C-alpha positions as CSV (number, residue, x, y, z in Angstrom):
1,V,70.5,150.5,16.8
2,A,70.8,147.3,18.7
3,E,69.0,146.6,21.8
4,A,71.0,146.2,25.2
5,S,70.2,142.6,25.2
6,E,71.5,142.0,21.9
7,L,74.7,143.7,22.9
8,A,75.1,141.7,25.9
9,S,74.6,138.6,24.0
10,A,77.2,139.4,21.3
11,T,80.1,140.3,24.2
12,L,83.3,139.0,23.2
13,T,84.7,139.4,26.6
14,A,83.0,138.2,30.1
15,I,84.1,139.2,33.5
16,V,84.0,136.5,36.3
17,V,83.8,137.4,39.7
18,N,82.6,136.1,43.2
19,T,79.4,137.5,43.0
20,S,78.7,137.4,46.8
21,D,81.7,139.9,47.5
22,F,80.4,143.2,46.8
23,E,83.9,144.6,46.9
24,A,84.8,142.2,44.3
25,V,81.8,143.0,42.2
26,A,82.4,146.7,42.6
27,C,86.1,145.9,41.4
28,A,84.6,144.2,38.2
29,N,82.5,147.1,37.5
30,V,85.1,149.6,38.0
31,L,87.2,147.5,35.5
32,K,84.4,147.4,33.0
33,A,84.1,151.0,33.2
34,L,87.8,152.1,32.9
35,L,88.1,149.4,30.1
36,A,85.2,150.6,28.1
37,P,87.0,154.0,26.5
38,L,90.1,151.5,25.5
39,L,88.0,149.1,23.8
40,C,85.3,151.4,22.3
41,E,86.3,150.7,18.8
42,N,84.5,147.7,18.9
43,A,81.4,147.6,21.1
44,A,81.4,143.9,21.4
45,M,84.8,143.9,23.1
46,I,83.6,146.1,26.1
47,P,83.6,143.5,29.0
48,R,80.3,142.4,30.6
49,V,80.1,141.2,34.1
50,V,78.5,138.0,34.5
51,E,76.0,138.1,37.5
52,V,74.3,135.3,39.7
53,G,72.5,132.9,37.6
54,Q,73.8,134.1,34.5
55,E,75.8,131.8,32.2
56,L,79.0,133.0,30.1
57,P,77.9,134.5,26.8
58,D,78.1,132.0,23.8
59,S,80.0,134.8,21.9
60,A,82.5,135.1,24.5
61,E,86.2,134.6,23.3
62,R,87.9,135.7,26.4
63,V,87.2,136.2,30.0
64,V,88.8,138.2,32.8
65,V,88.5,136.3,35.9
66,V,88.5,138.6,39.2
67,F,90.2,136.9,42.0
68,T,89.7,137.6,45.7
69,S,90.2,136.3,49.1
70,G,87.8,134.0,49.8
71,C,86.8,133.5,46.1
72,F,87.4,129.7,46.2
73,D,84.9,129.2,49.2
74,E,82.1,130.1,46.9
75,C,80.3,127.7,44.9
76,D,79.2,129.7,41.9
77,F,82.5,131.2,41.3
78,V,84.3,127.8,41.8
79,L,81.8,126.1,39.1
80,R,82.2,129.1,36.8
81,L,86.1,128.5,36.9
82,L,85.3,124.7,35.8
83,S,83.2,125.8,33.0
84,V,85.8,128.4,31.7
85,R,87.9,125.0,31.9
86,E,86.0,123.2,29.5
87,S,85.8,126.0,27.3
88,T,88.0,127.8,24.3
89,L,88.2,131.0,26.2
90,Q,91.2,133.0,26.5
91,V,91.7,133.3,30.6
92,L,93.0,136.5,31.8
93,P,93.6,136.4,35.4
94,V,93.3,139.5,37.6
95,I,94.3,139.7,41.2
96,A,92.0,142.5,43.1
97,E,93.2,142.3,46.4
98,E,96.8,142.3,47.9
99,D,95.8,139.9,50.6
100,F,94.8,137.5,47.8
101,H,97.8,134.5,47.1
102,V,97.4,131.8,44.5
103,P,96.6,129.0,46.7
104,S,98.6,125.9,47.4
105,R,97.0,122.6,45.7
106,A,96.6,121.4,49.1
107,A,94.6,124.7,49.9
108,L,92.7,124.5,47.0
109,E,91.8,120.6,47.3
110,A,90.3,121.5,50.8
111,A,88.5,124.7,50.0
112,I,86.8,122.7,46.9
113,G,86.2,119.5,48.8
114,G,84.5,121.9,51.7
115,L,82.3,123.0,48.9
116,R,78.4,121.9,49.0
117,C,77.3,122.8,45.3
118,E,74.6,121.4,43.3
119,G,76.0,120.9,40.1
120,L,79.7,120.0,41.3
121,R,80.1,116.5,40.1
122,R,82.0,114.4,42.6
123,E,82.8,111.8,40.2
124,R,86.3,113.9,39.2
125,S,88.9,114.0,42.0
126,L,89.7,116.8,44.1
127,Q,93.1,116.8,42.8
128,E,91.5,116.8,39.0
129,M,89.4,119.7,40.1
130,A,92.5,121.8,41.8
131,S,94.4,121.5,38.8
132,V,91.9,122.9,36.6
133,V,91.6,126.0,38.8
134,L,95.5,126.3,39.0
135,D,95.9,125.8,35.3
136,L,94.0,129.3,35.2
137,F,97.2,130.9,36.8
138,K,99.3,129.8,33.8
139,E,98.9,133.0,32.4
140,I,100.6,136.0,34.3
141,A,97.7,137.9,36.5
142,V,97.3,141.5,36.4
143,N,97.1,143.3,39.6
144,V,94.4,145.4,39.6
145,N,93.6,146.7,43.3
146,T,90.8,149.3,42.9
147,K,90.3,149.8,46.7
148,R,94.4,151.1,47.3
149,A,95.8,151.7,43.9
150,N,96.5,155.2,43.1
151,A,95.0,156.7,39.7
152,S,97.9,156.2,38.0
153,V,98.7,152.9,39.1
154,L,95.0,151.8,38.3
155,N,95.3,153.3,34.9
156,A,98.4,151.8,34.1
157,A,97.2,148.4,35.3
158,V,93.9,148.7,33.2
159,A,95.9,149.8,30.1
160,A,98.1,146.6,30.4
161,L,94.7,144.8,30.6
162,G,93.0,146.3,27.7
163,Q,96.1,145.9,25.6
164,R,96.1,142.2,26.6
165,L,92.2,141.9,25.2
166,R,92.8,143.6,22.2
167,S,95.9,141.6,21.7
168,S,95.7,139.3,18.4
169,S,97.9,136.5,19.9
170,K,95.2,134.6,21.3
171,R,95.7,131.2,23.1
172,R,92.2,129.9,22.4
173,G,92.0,126.5,22.8
174,S,94.6,126.1,25.2
175,L,92.6,125.0,28.4
176,R,90.2,122.9,26.5
177,S,89.9,119.6,28.3
178,G,86.7,118.0,27.1
179,K,86.2,116.7,30.8
180,S,83.0,117.3,32.6
181,Y,82.9,118.5,36.2
């Protein structure tokens, strides 16, 4: 029997969320719980929510990014998005609030420009960093509103997400830039 830490380090799917937003974290944990039975044929496929201060697992092949209102105002979340961009991870965006809208380039540049983050390298332009984040939305997002959806709608959205996670048509490498942010 593998230790819990061994299983966590062998995870193939990570969930990135704004960890300062308790409802967003709750949504990520609901997603994890609902996806587990759909992905149980391979325990490593069951997602792990990346907590504050944790790095993305080296074993991860894909990342589910949970987007909520205000997520671009948090340093940790933006830094994780930039690190996802530098990887070969397949990105599956999830919109978890009906009030969330994919930001315009100008709004994103303003949000990132206002952040005071340790680790955010300013030698890259705001336009470049905004492009990195907007690239994540090239993949069609799944709407998973755990707060307002009824059970059948929520289960259908999670089933679609589970199918995409199991899909063998990974687009690994499509987000690789080699640039440091």
